[in-house]
Legacy VTK file of the C-alpha trace (Angstrom):
# vtk DataFile Version 3.0
C-alpha trace
ASCII
DATASET POLYDATA
POINTS 413 float
0.000 0.000 0.000
1.146 3.534 -0.703
2.783 5.036 2.365
1.623 8.411 3.568
3.427 11.552 4.585
3.375 12.501 8.223
2.124 15.996 7.524
0.698 16.064 4.024
-3.018 16.404 4.837
-4.995 19.427 5.987
-6.964 18.948 9.183
-10.618 19.790 8.869
-12.034 21.615 11.872
-9.007 20.748 13.974
-8.507 24.084 15.616
-4.979 24.444 14.254
-3.754 27.911 13.222
-4.385 28.904 9.630
-1.460 31.213 8.943
0.331 28.828 6.565
1.773 25.419 5.910
4.824 25.803 8.151
2.790 26.921 11.151
0.288 24.110 10.715
3.077 21.555 10.405
4.741 22.803 13.584
1.490 22.578 15.524
0.923 19.077 14.178
4.366 17.966 15.328
3.922 19.464 18.789
0.471 17.982 19.293
1.507 14.573 18.016
4.571 14.498 20.251
2.372 15.426 23.207
-0.031 12.596 22.374
2.873 10.138 22.069
4.313 11.179 25.420
0.946 10.839 27.140
0.367 7.401 25.610
3.805 6.134 26.565
3.509 7.558 30.068
0.121 5.955 30.676
0.545 2.617 28.874
4.285 2.016 28.968
6.895 1.332 26.322
6.206 -2.405 26.488
2.808 -1.848 24.915
4.382 -1.505 21.478
6.209 -4.815 21.577
5.169 -7.551 19.174
2.087 -9.485 20.271
2.949 -13.167 20.245
0.148 -15.643 19.694
-0.751 -17.267 22.996
-0.756 -21.029 23.346
-4.192 -22.253 24.180
-7.007 -24.681 23.340
-6.950 -24.048 19.596
-3.177 -24.478 19.345
-3.521 -27.815 21.124
-6.362 -28.794 18.786
-4.260 -27.953 15.721
-1.408 -30.103 17.026
-3.803 -33.041 17.489
-5.298 -32.470 14.011
-1.855 -32.564 12.407
-1.313 -36.050 13.845
-4.812 -37.291 13.026
-6.383 -39.254 10.198
-9.771 -40.350 8.913
-10.480 -43.559 7.004
-6.765 -44.255 6.847
-6.051 -40.872 5.252
-3.939 -38.096 6.739
-5.752 -34.837 7.414
-4.856 -31.760 5.327
-2.782 -29.016 6.911
-4.696 -26.110 8.407
-2.773 -23.835 6.012
-4.086 -25.769 2.980
-5.978 -23.600 0.491
-9.713 -23.217 0.990
-10.315 -25.000 -2.319
-8.107 -27.886 -1.200
-9.957 -28.139 2.117
-13.277 -28.065 0.280
-12.195 -30.940 -1.993
-11.048 -32.960 1.010
-14.383 -32.618 2.830
-16.292 -33.305 -0.367
-14.443 -36.638 -0.625
-15.646 -37.750 2.828
-18.890 -39.380 3.821
-21.343 -37.409 5.950
-20.431 -39.589 8.932
-16.714 -38.917 8.445
-17.283 -35.165 8.231
-19.272 -35.246 11.453
-16.591 -37.339 13.151
-13.988 -34.689 12.377
-16.262 -31.895 13.605
-16.856 -33.764 16.874
-13.223 -34.771 17.348
-11.548 -31.466 16.355
-14.199 -28.751 16.807
-11.728 -25.883 17.273
-10.083 -26.805 13.978
-13.101 -27.594 11.807
-15.044 -24.624 13.185
-12.374 -22.233 11.939
-11.301 -24.033 8.785
-11.688 -22.072 5.556
-13.198 -24.319 2.902
-15.040 -26.608 5.325
-18.822 -26.705 4.746
-20.551 -23.762 6.414
-23.124 -25.817 8.307
-20.410 -28.180 9.522
-18.476 -25.196 10.882
-21.573 -24.003 12.752
-21.968 -27.472 14.237
-18.296 -27.750 15.185
-18.381 -24.383 16.897
-21.415 -25.407 18.938
-19.337 -28.322 20.224
-16.361 -26.047 20.891
-18.592 -23.586 22.749
-20.028 -26.364 24.902
-16.530 -27.467 25.835
-15.401 -23.907 26.550
-18.507 -23.274 28.663
-17.857 -26.390 30.730
-14.226 -25.363 31.227
-15.226 -21.933 32.491
-17.895 -23.437 34.753
-15.185 -25.473 36.491
-13.009 -22.369 36.788
-15.764 -20.504 38.643
-15.212 -22.894 41.570
-11.425 -23.140 41.289
-9.942 -21.964 44.594
-6.551 -21.509 42.953
-7.971 -18.511 41.087
-8.486 -15.070 42.559
-11.989 -13.729 43.122
-11.525 -11.642 39.999
-10.415 -14.715 38.053
-13.478 -16.698 39.104
-15.720 -13.741 38.310
-14.270 -13.446 34.811
-14.720 -17.201 34.330
-18.379 -16.766 35.206
-18.761 -13.971 32.667
-17.155 -16.054 29.951
-19.347 -19.034 30.860
-22.479 -16.892 30.440
-21.195 -15.480 27.151
-20.677 -18.968 25.766
-24.120 -20.029 26.978
-25.593 -17.092 25.087
-23.685 -18.019 21.932
-25.127 -21.541 22.226
-28.740 -20.394 21.967
-30.707 -22.161 19.204
-30.443 -20.574 15.783
-27.113 -18.843 16.294
-24.609 -19.391 13.481
-21.063 -19.104 14.798
-18.668 -19.237 11.862
-15.462 -18.794 13.870
-14.623 -19.281 17.538
-11.387 -19.344 19.499
-11.469 -19.018 23.320
-7.710 -18.460 23.566
-6.836 -15.355 25.568
-9.435 -12.630 25.083
-10.887 -14.706 22.272
-12.156 -14.256 18.724
-15.460 -14.983 17.020
-17.573 -14.400 13.932
-21.343 -14.842 13.639
-23.562 -14.962 10.561
-27.059 -13.505 10.224
-28.908 -14.799 7.193
-28.063 -17.654 4.815
-24.388 -17.249 3.947
-24.352 -20.021 1.339
-27.268 -18.569 -0.635
-26.553 -14.863 -0.188
-26.176 -12.652 -3.237
-24.619 -9.901 -1.142
-22.688 -10.223 2.120
-22.042 -7.378 4.561
-19.104 -7.721 6.954
-19.066 -5.591 10.120
-15.512 -4.925 11.331
-15.507 -3.541 14.914
-12.805 -1.634 16.767
-11.080 -1.174 20.122
-11.963 -3.465 23.055
-13.549 -6.122 20.856
-13.260 -9.586 22.423
-15.538 -12.463 23.421
-16.878 -10.642 26.481
-17.853 -7.623 24.356
-18.947 -9.592 21.278
-22.516 -8.819 22.289
-24.081 -6.591 24.919
-27.447 -6.448 26.683
-27.160 -2.697 27.273
-26.179 -0.494 24.341
-26.552 -3.548 22.121
-25.821 -1.662 18.902
-22.334 -0.727 20.085
-21.251 -4.400 19.986
-20.463 -6.500 16.872
-23.495 -8.786 17.219
-25.913 -5.893 17.669
-24.374 -3.978 14.766
-24.600 -6.930 12.388
-28.074 -7.998 13.464
-29.365 -4.443 13.049
-27.770 -4.072 9.622
-29.142 -7.402 8.399
-32.677 -6.467 9.479
-32.420 -3.066 7.791
-31.135 -4.625 4.582
-34.035 -7.056 4.431
-36.465 -4.177 4.893
-34.694 -2.094 2.247
-34.551 -4.770 -0.453
-36.455 -7.946 0.510
-35.860 -9.266 -3.014
-32.083 -9.413 -2.450
-30.689 -12.422 -0.594
-28.373 -10.983 2.046
-26.210 -12.196 4.897
-24.326 -10.120 7.450
-21.278 -11.192 9.437
-20.275 -9.837 12.836
-16.553 -10.288 12.222
-14.591 -10.093 15.485
-12.035 -12.649 14.364
-8.961 -10.525 15.012
-7.153 -9.270 18.103
-8.221 -5.675 18.722
-6.439 -3.143 20.946
-7.465 -2.814 24.580
-8.358 0.750 25.503
-6.972 3.912 23.959
-3.274 3.254 24.509
-0.333 2.832 22.166
-1.821 -0.247 20.483
-4.891 1.747 19.459
-2.697 4.551 18.125
-0.418 2.262 16.107
-1.011 0.068 13.106
0.595 -3.178 14.286
-2.608 -4.890 15.386
-4.410 -3.503 12.350
-1.842 -5.185 10.116
-2.551 -8.577 11.649
-6.281 -7.897 11.515
-6.039 -6.855 7.857
-4.348 -10.114 6.912
-7.070 -12.088 8.669
-9.785 -9.962 7.039
-8.434 -10.413 3.514
-8.188 -14.164 4.102
-11.746 -14.242 5.426
-13.242 -12.393 2.472
-11.290 -14.497 -0.013
-11.667 -17.925 1.592
-14.680 -17.969 3.933
-17.398 -16.362 1.828
-18.864 -19.126 -0.333
-20.050 -18.780 -3.895
-19.735 -15.590 -5.926
-21.560 -13.177 -3.638
-20.501 -9.547 -3.609
-19.282 -8.149 -0.315
-19.323 -4.800 1.462
-17.264 -3.908 4.519
-18.656 -1.715 7.299
-15.761 -0.671 9.473
-16.222 1.113 12.786
-13.566 3.084 14.685
-10.284 1.105 14.813
-11.964 -1.373 12.478
-11.609 1.283 9.783
-7.836 1.174 10.306
-7.992 -2.581 9.694
-10.037 -2.041 6.538
-7.687 0.686 5.327
-4.624 -1.530 5.701
-6.445 -4.396 3.983
-7.872 -2.294 1.142
-5.222 -2.876 -1.522
-5.236 -6.654 -1.020
-8.973 -7.312 -0.854
-10.741 -9.733 -3.147
-12.425 -8.132 -6.186
-15.726 -9.343 -4.718
-15.543 -6.392 -2.255
-17.455 -3.588 -3.941
-17.710 -1.105 -1.071
-15.831 -0.063 2.065
-17.794 2.183 4.443
-16.133 3.631 7.544
-17.827 5.229 10.535
-16.168 7.128 13.379
-12.776 6.565 11.796
-9.471 7.722 13.331
-7.947 7.291 9.867
-7.237 4.544 7.350
-3.435 4.865 7.269
-3.517 6.549 3.877
-3.405 10.099 2.536
-6.542 9.678 0.475
-9.146 7.270 -0.813
-7.138 6.974 -4.016
-4.021 6.026 -2.029
-5.890 3.024 -0.589
-5.390 1.494 -4.045
-8.662 -0.383 -4.046
-11.311 -0.934 -6.694
-13.990 -0.740 -4.007
-15.949 2.459 -3.487
-14.926 4.193 -0.262
-17.608 5.801 1.917
-17.187 7.692 5.182
-19.480 9.123 7.848
-19.172 10.722 11.262
-21.702 12.102 13.691
-21.217 15.707 14.782
-20.961 14.589 18.428
-18.454 11.792 17.822
-15.385 12.375 20.015
-13.162 10.761 17.372
-13.241 14.084 15.524
-10.908 15.499 18.188
-8.245 12.834 17.604
-5.331 14.262 15.546
-5.679 12.799 12.060
-2.019 12.320 11.218
0.843 9.852 11.579
4.159 10.459 13.326
6.688 7.980 14.608
4.392 5.068 13.806
1.516 6.474 15.864
-1.660 7.930 14.429
-3.633 6.745 11.414
-3.345 9.528 8.878
-5.814 11.748 7.096
-9.421 12.194 8.174
-11.683 10.068 5.922
-14.560 12.568 6.219
-12.454 15.557 5.137
-13.224 16.649 1.557
-9.525 16.360 0.685
-9.528 12.630 1.462
-11.882 11.928 -1.418
-14.269 9.396 0.142
-17.979 9.564 -0.598
-19.376 11.285 2.496
-22.597 9.921 3.991
-25.151 11.521 6.256
-25.214 10.219 9.837
-28.448 11.995 10.727
-30.015 10.667 13.911
-26.951 8.817 15.176
-25.588 9.733 18.583
-21.871 9.887 19.296
-19.201 7.328 18.542
-21.261 4.144 18.962
-24.621 5.144 17.477
-24.136 4.396 13.791
-26.002 1.057 13.734
-28.985 2.117 15.853
-32.336 1.493 14.101
-33.892 4.641 12.702
-30.620 6.447 12.051
-29.590 7.790 8.681
-26.226 6.041 8.965
-27.847 2.601 9.296
-30.205 3.304 6.385
-27.231 4.333 4.259
-25.241 1.242 5.220
-28.193 -0.972 4.300
-28.580 0.716 0.906
-24.906 0.130 0.180
-25.080 -3.456 1.439
-27.942 -4.426 -0.875
-26.450 -2.699 -3.895
-28.738 0.351 -3.898
-26.016 2.899 -3.240
-27.447 5.501 -5.684
-30.253 5.913 -3.140
-28.111 6.804 -0.126
-28.444 10.120 1.696
-25.251 12.099 1.161
-23.699 14.452 3.698
-24.695 18.076 3.196
-21.150 19.015 2.151
-21.013 16.217 -0.432
-24.371 16.308 -2.229
-23.014 14.309 -5.161
-21.550 11.416 -3.189
-23.584 8.890 -5.207
-22.236 10.071 -8.565
-20.872 7.319 -10.800
-22.199 4.448 -8.630
-23.519 1.351 -10.348
LINES 1 414
413 0 1 2 3 4 5 6 7 8 9 10 11 12 13 14 15 16 17 18 19 20 21 22 23 24 25 26 27 28 29 30 31 32 33 34 35 36 37 38 39 40 41 42 43 44 45 46 47 48 49 50 51 52 53 54 55 56 57 58 59 60 61 62 63 64 65 66 67 68 69 70 71 72 73 74 75 76 77 78 79 80 81 82 83 84 85 86 87 88 89 90 91 92 93 94 95 96 97 98 99 100 101 102 103 104 105 106 107 108 109 110 111 112 113 114 115 116 117 118 119 120 121 122 123 124 125 126 127 128 129 130 131 132 133 134 135 136 137 138 139 140 141 142 143 144 145 146 147 148 149 150 151 152 153 154 155 156 157 158 159 160 161 162 163 164 165 166 167 168 169 170 171 172 173 174 175 176 177 178 179 180 181 182 183 184 185 186 187 188 189 190 191 192 193 194 195 196 197 198 199 200 201 202 203 204 205 206 207 208 209 210 211 212 213 214 215 216 217 218 219 220 221 222 223 224 225 226 227 228 229 230 231 232 233 234 235 236 237 238 239 240 241 242 243 244 245 246 247 248 249 250 251 252 253 254 255 256 257 258 259 260 261 262 263 264 265 266 267 268 269 270 271 272 273 274 275 276 277 278 279 280 281 282 283 284 285 286 287 288 289 290 291 292 293 294 295 296 297 298 299 300 301 302 303 304 305 306 307 308 309 310 311 312 313 314 315 316 317 318 319 320 321 322 323 324 325 326 327 328 329 330 331 332 333 334 335 336 337 338 339 340 341 342 343 344 345 346 347 348 349 350 351 352 353 354 355 356 357 358 359 360 361 362 363 364 365 366 367 368 369 370 371 372 373 374 375 376 377 378 379 380 381 382 383 384 385 386 387 388 389 390 391 392 393 394 395 396 397 398 399 400 401 402 403 404 405 406 407 408 409 410 411 412
């Protein structure tokens, strides 16, 4: 992807002095340095070290899978192509496929190319096992009170994810955990929307009872319902994609692109390998999720027609053109969203670059009428949700543009 200059973008409404380029640059440097110092003082230098993958249940399952067999045949490597995995499962009997799902649920449930329904079934088994593990931990005297309390919270989360009708496409309880859930029929969908969430996303925040539309499950469920109301004739599916490790809090990790890089690689793999058939896809990227989508943009499958960002701190690019993607790029932000006060720049590896809702960035700017603050973009009845649904079902010429970009739908197809 094209790299971006540290200071090459004007800040819209930033409060910086307007006397000229040199003065603006100086203020940008000073403010960015101040932000860096605050972040390092409050989160520590160790926060920017490389995040090593933790050993856990899935790693153990992969090791067992690599030694396993079925019907006298060795099992394919987990790094095998999705098409190769699909051919392998197609060659098995129904009983053999089910045996593998029961024996290696944390592998089959996350295996690109495995049948979708088999992955749902495997993840139900994996969730049952994870729930039972956490139930035992709630009574483990070797744990602290806080440890037992967290075990109880995780147990209840897994119980919720086991409710009838839920379609868990990916699940890994290791560490803070990862997951992805499908709403709609993924195999038959003509258009698939993928919701990419931001900071503090993990299994415990995958869904919420209060402020439901600020969590990945609530966002995706709301978007899927709106899409069906917008175009009931279009077969849609929506994925709450929390299958990457997101930053915790607003520290150095959230201000850097390291975790976004890992997330972008997982996102490009997901879109390429986990979406069956020839469905078109749209990405709806919130907050730090928009950083992930920006990093992924130049490597996305051609099936991705649209990338829409909401409450974005930046996409690690100077402009929409610099993202080097064939997808249309849309951006929206509520007037009361605190993210507007974050310096949209990059310096010393921190910061995410130009503001996607600034006219200079070149994204198609959407109205967010009715949304409230940083987490209100997927709330039913808001203009932002209606716009996302129109994009998701392929009716983007009908979206409501921002007042300062009345022609944002020009040249859409």
